[in-house]
PLY file of the C-alpha trace (Angstrom):
ply
format ascii 1.0
element vertex 156
property float x
property float y
property float z
element edge 155
property int vertex1
property int vertex2
end_header
-7.80 -26.22 -13.16
-5.20 -24.47 -15.35
-7.53 -21.50 -15.74
-7.81 -21.26 -11.93
-4.00 -21.14 -11.51
-3.65 -18.63 -14.36
-6.17 -16.33 -12.67
-4.40 -16.83 -9.36
-1.10 -15.86 -10.94
-2.55 -12.76 -12.57
-4.27 -11.64 -9.37
-1.00 -12.00 -7.43
0.86 -9.87 -9.94
-1.78 -7.19 -10.39
-1.20 -3.78 -8.89
-2.75 -0.37 -9.10
-0.67 1.84 -11.42
0.91 4.04 -8.76
4.65 4.53 -8.40
6.17 4.72 -4.91
9.31 6.79 -4.26
11.84 5.36 -1.82
12.53 7.94 0.90
15.17 5.94 2.79
15.98 2.72 4.60
17.77 1.33 7.66
19.41 -2.06 8.11
17.85 -4.30 10.73
20.05 -7.39 10.34
23.36 -7.58 8.55
23.89 -10.48 6.17
26.86 -11.19 3.95
24.50 -11.71 1.00
22.44 -8.56 1.66
20.98 -7.08 4.82
17.37 -7.18 5.98
16.07 -3.62 6.17
13.11 -1.36 6.79
12.25 0.80 3.81
10.14 3.96 3.83
8.36 4.78 0.57
6.01 7.61 -0.36
3.22 7.56 -2.89
0.80 10.26 -3.94
-2.85 9.26 -3.90
-3.70 8.93 -7.61
-7.24 10.30 -7.19
-6.74 12.87 -4.43
-4.31 15.65 -5.26
-2.52 16.98 -2.17
-2.40 13.70 -0.18
0.71 11.54 0.15
1.09 8.29 2.07
4.31 7.07 3.65
4.62 3.32 4.06
7.30 1.61 6.17
7.85 -2.03 5.29
10.46 -4.73 5.84
12.50 -6.08 2.95
14.41 -9.32 3.27
18.03 -9.56 2.30
20.01 -12.73 1.90
20.07 -14.84 -1.21
16.27 -15.06 -1.56
15.97 -11.27 -1.21
18.74 -10.69 -3.74
16.91 -12.80 -6.33
13.50 -11.29 -5.49
11.96 -14.57 -4.35
11.73 -13.92 -0.58
8.25 -13.72 0.89
8.13 -10.50 2.84
6.59 -10.38 6.32
3.29 -8.58 6.90
4.54 -5.92 9.34
3.75 -2.67 7.52
2.84 0.77 8.85
1.40 3.86 7.17
1.03 7.61 7.70
-0.87 9.74 5.19
-0.70 13.52 5.25
-1.97 16.57 3.42
1.03 17.83 1.44
-0.73 20.54 -0.57
-4.20 21.84 -1.38
-6.60 18.89 -1.56
-8.40 18.58 -4.88
-10.52 15.78 -6.26
-10.15 15.13 -9.98
-13.47 13.28 -9.96
-15.71 11.51 -7.42
-13.93 8.72 -5.51
-15.42 5.34 -4.57
-16.46 4.87 -0.96
-13.68 2.24 -0.69
-10.94 1.12 -3.10
-7.30 0.13 -3.34
-5.33 3.36 -3.78
-2.08 1.41 -4.09
-0.93 -2.20 -4.07
2.27 -4.10 -4.70
3.45 -7.68 -4.86
5.23 -8.87 -1.68
6.18 -12.38 -2.82
6.83 -14.11 -6.12
3.19 -15.09 -6.60
0.66 -14.94 -3.84
1.19 -12.08 -1.35
0.11 -8.48 -1.93
0.38 -5.31 0.14
-2.70 -3.09 -0.12
-3.38 0.51 0.79
-7.15 0.96 0.80
-8.72 4.41 0.75
-12.09 4.68 2.53
-14.29 7.76 2.77
-15.83 8.72 6.12
-18.52 11.03 4.78
-19.83 12.06 8.22
-16.40 13.41 9.27
-15.27 14.48 5.75
-12.18 12.33 6.23
-10.13 10.02 4.04
-9.10 6.87 5.92
-6.20 4.76 4.65
-5.77 1.14 5.76
-2.73 -0.96 4.92
-2.60 -4.76 5.15
-1.27 -7.74 3.25
-3.23 -10.62 1.87
-2.24 -14.01 0.66
-4.20 -16.40 -1.55
-4.46 -19.11 1.11
-4.20 -17.16 4.38
-3.73 -13.45 4.93
-2.51 -11.62 8.00
-4.55 -9.57 10.46
-1.58 -7.19 10.90
-2.61 -3.75 9.70
-2.12 -0.04 10.14
-4.55 2.83 9.67
-4.24 6.58 9.24
-6.61 9.41 8.30
-6.53 12.76 6.51
-9.28 15.21 7.43
-10.47 17.33 4.52
-11.62 20.91 5.19
-15.43 21.01 5.40
-15.41 23.73 2.71
-14.31 20.91 0.34
-16.81 18.06 0.68
-15.41 14.73 -0.53
-17.20 13.80 -3.77
-18.18 10.13 -3.43
-19.16 7.96 -6.40
-22.77 6.90 -6.35
0 1
1 2
2 3
3 4
4 5
5 6
6 7
7 8
8 9
9 10
10 11
11 12
12 13
13 14
14 15
15 16
16 17
17 18
18 19
19 20
20 21
21 22
22 23
23 24
24 25
25 26
26 27
27 28
28 29
29 30
30 31
31 32
32 33
33 34
34 35
35 36
36 37
37 38
38 39
39 40
40 41
41 42
42 43
43 44
44 45
45 46
46 47
47 48
48 49
49 50
50 51
51 52
52 53
53 54
54 55
55 56
56 57
57 58
58 59
59 60
60 61
61 62
62 63
63 64
64 65
65 66
66 67
67 68
68 69
69 70
70 71
71 72
72 73
73 74
74 75
75 76
76 77
77 78
78 79
79 80
80 81
81 82
82 83
83 84
84 85
85 86
86 87
87 88
88 89
89 90
90 91
91 92
92 93
93 94
94 95
95 96
96 97
97 98
98 99
99 100
100 101
101 102
102 103
103 104
104 105
105 106
106 107
107 108
108 109
109 110
110 111
111 112
112 113
113 114
114 115
115 116
116 117
117 118
118 119
119 120
120 121
121 122
122 123
123 124
124 125
125 126
126 127
127 128
128 129
129 130
130 131
131 132
132 133
133 134
134 135
135 136
136 137
137 138
138 139
139 140
140 141
141 142
142 143
143 144
144 145
145 146
146 147
147 148
148 149
149 150
150 151
151 152
152 153
153 154
154 155
C-alpha cells in the first residue's frame, strides 16, 4: 500500500522538463490575501523548433493560493502558432505530452499533448487536466499546419 501511494505522489509531481514563460495576467476576483487571476504563459515545443504554445489558465489567490496548496480549476485554453521556421530535431512520437505541470499539491496535472495528423501534415495540441481519482472533460485544442515541403517525421 505504501508503494502505491509513493508512486501516486511521484506521478502527481512529475512533469516534462519544459519551462513556461509568463506573458501576463489579469485579476478576476480581488481578495485581501491575493487575487484570483487568469495567467497567460508561453512555452516552446521542446521537439519542434519554431512552434510556441500559449496557455491561459486560472490561478487561485487567497490564503490557499498564497501557500501553493489551492487546487486549481480545470478551465484552461490553448493556442499554438508557428513562430519561426519549423524544424524537427528528430522524429516525434505520434502522440505524447509536450508539456505538463502540477495544478494541485498532489493529484492534479495540466497536460499539453502533441498529436501528429500525418494525412494533413499538422501538429495538433490538446490541453486538459487529469486527477488521480476523477479528471475533467474540459479541454481545448489547437493545430499548427506544417508546410508540405517539410513532412513531419514520426517515430516508428
